N, C-alpha and C positions, 0 to 999 in steps of 0.2 A: 504494500499500499504506500502511495506517495505521501510525503510529509505535509503537503499542502494541497488545497483544492485549486487547480488552475482555473483562470478565467479565460474562456474561449470565445472567439468571435464566430467560429464556424466549426461544425462537426459533420463528419461524413461516415456513414455506416456502410460496411461491406458484408452483407449476409452470406457468407460462403456456403454454410450448410443449411441455412434457413434463418427464421426470426421467431423468437418466442420471448415472453416477458422475462424469464430468468436469464436468457442470453443477453438481452439488452441491459438488464440490471448488472450482470457480471462485467460487461464491457465498460459501463459507466463507473462502476466501483474501481475497476482496474485503472481508469483514467485518473482516479484520485478522490472520488466522491464517497468512498465507503464509510468514513466516519459520520458524515451527515445522514447517510441512509440508516446506519445503525441507531443513531439518536432518534430518528423519526419512528423507527419500528419499536424501540423501547418505550417511546412516549405513549404508545397505544395502551400500555399497562395491561396486556392480556396475559393471564397466567400461563406459563409454559411456552410462550411464544418467543422464538429466537430465530435470527437469520444467520445461517452458516455460510461463510464465504471461504472457499478452499481453492488453492492453486492446484491445477491439474495440467497434464501434458496430453495434447491431442495431436497425434501425428507429428510429434517433434516440436510442437508449438505450445508455449506456455500460455495458459488462459486461467480465468477465474470461473469457478462453478458455484452458483448460489442455490441454496435451498432453505426452506423454512421448516421449523418444527412448530406446528400449530397446536391448538388445544386437542385433547384426545377425542372429543366428540364434536363433529361438525354437522350443521343442518344440511339437508339434501339439496336445498336451493336457497337463494336469497333474491329479494327484489332490489331495485335500485335504491329505494329508501333505506333498506337495511345496510347496503354498502356505504351509502352516504353517511349514515349514522356512525359507522365504524371509522371512516375517514375523518369525520369531524372531531374525533377525540385526539387526533395526532397533533403534536406540537411542531407545526410546519408553517412556512410562510404562506399567506393567503393566495399568492399567485400559484404556488405549487399545488395547493389544495384544489384550486380552480381547474388546473390542468388535469389532475387526477379525476375530477368529476366529469370533465368533458370527455375523457377517454372512456369512462364507463357509460356515459350517455351514448356514445358512438357504438359501443358494444351492445347496449340495450336496443338501439334502433335497428341494428342488423339482426339481432335475434328475433325481435318482434316481426320484422319483415319476412324472415324465412319460416317462421312458425305461425304466421297469421294472427298475431296478437294485436290488440288495439293500439298499443303504444309502448315505448321503452320502459315506462314506469309500471306497466302491468306484467311484463314478461318475467318468467322465472329464469334467473341466472344460475346455471348449474356449475360447470367447471370454472367459468370466469367469475362466479360468485364465491368461490372457495377462498379461504384466507391466504393461500399462497399467491393466488392471482391478485388479490387486493394488496398484498405486500409488494408484489412486483410493480404494480402500477404506481402505488404511493412512492416506492423507492425511486423509480425512474423519474417521476415528477420532481421530487426533492433534489435528485442528482443533477438534473438539467438546470434547475434554478440555481444550485450552488455553483455550477460551472459557468454561470453568466448568461443563461438562456440563449445559447448560441443559435445561429441560423443552421438548419439541419438539412442535409441532402442524404440520399441513399441510392445504392445500386438497385436495379430491378430484383424482386424477390424470387428465389428459386423455388419452383412449385414441383413437389414430388407427386407420386401416384400411389395407388393401392388404397387401403382402407384403414380406418381407425375406430376403435371402440369408444363410444361416448355415452353420456346419460341419455341421449336420444337414440341409442342403438348404434349399429355399425354404419359409418358414413364413408363416402368416397372422399379422397383427398384431391384438392383442398376442400375442406368442409364447407357447407353452404354459407355459414356466417363469414368465413374468409372471403369467399367469392363475392358476397354481398358488399362487404366493406371495400374490396378492391374496385368493384364497379362504381360504387357511390363516390369514391375519392380518386378515381383514376390512378390507382396504384398499379404499376406495371408488374406483371408476373411473367416469368420465363420458365418453360418446362426444362427439367433436368432429369437425368437418369437415376433418380433415387426413389426407392420404394418406402413409403411411410409419410407421416405428417411432418413437413418441413416448415410450414407456416401455421401458427396458432392464431385463433381469434384475438387473443390479448396482444400478441406481437404485432399483427397488422393494424390493430386499432391504434396502438401507440405510433406506429410509422405514419399512418394516415393523418393523425392529429398533429404531429410535430414537423413533418417533412414539407419543405417548400419546393424541392426539385428532386428529380430522379436521374442519375447518370452513373456510368461505370467509373469514370476517371475521378481522381482526387482534385484536380485543378489547383495544384500547389504542393509545396513540400510540407507535410505534416510533421510537426516536432514531437507530438505525443501520440501514443497508440495504446488502446485498451482492448482486451480480447475476452469475450464471454463464451463459455462452453455450454453446449447442449448436453443432454443426458445420453442421447443415442450415439452410436458410432457407425459411420458409413465406410464402405470399402473404397469408394472412388473420390472422396473429398473429405476434408476435416469438418466436423460439425461445430464450427465456431462462427461467431459474428465479431468482426473487427470494427472498432470505432477509432477514427482518426481525428485528432484535435488540432485546431489552428489557433494559436495565440496571436492576437493583433493582426490577423489576416485581413487583407482588403480585396482579395480575389472574389469574383462573383460565385 
């Protein structure tokens, strides 16, 4: 972990193996935001709740893997109001809290659309309503704020194939909520020869909310790099997401 939190003008994500909430959070912690993220998580004052940040090696590349230890008993689902109630107890800047809320509204809108629910506040949030997803989103929002709320770009997201088991049954990858968010926000997806879920609803909701452009190139020399690791391992490419930070950068 870096001794200080850098202030960035620009941030670029390279989702080599995919994008998920824990991968984004790991990359931002690796850039130097771990201390503020840990403070935000602890401020929730939920018994037994802990964010574990561990260095791992993925195909020879050092990365951070994050995971949470939640309460032993979790509800089967939450509504947006339940999520907002948890977020409101965190000791975080108002701008970070507002960002976290917007990300969850985006998730709720997508889930409502694909399940035919009246609106985002009525939909049941299953996987994305679990504590680990709430912590990922809160941590990402706090990390971005501490890094100076940089302008964010991202390479097109690698879309795998196959199926994944969810609370709604076995779904094709990318799952409907991912496709819905991509269509609504014009997030570019590119097919890759990977079997399995490479883009999660939480991951793409964050990207859709914070990114202002999508491109492969860095457009400049990045002085800082953070790498977040996913839980799965692929044969053809490392399952990591890289974050490149630019301090005082003036490039578009």
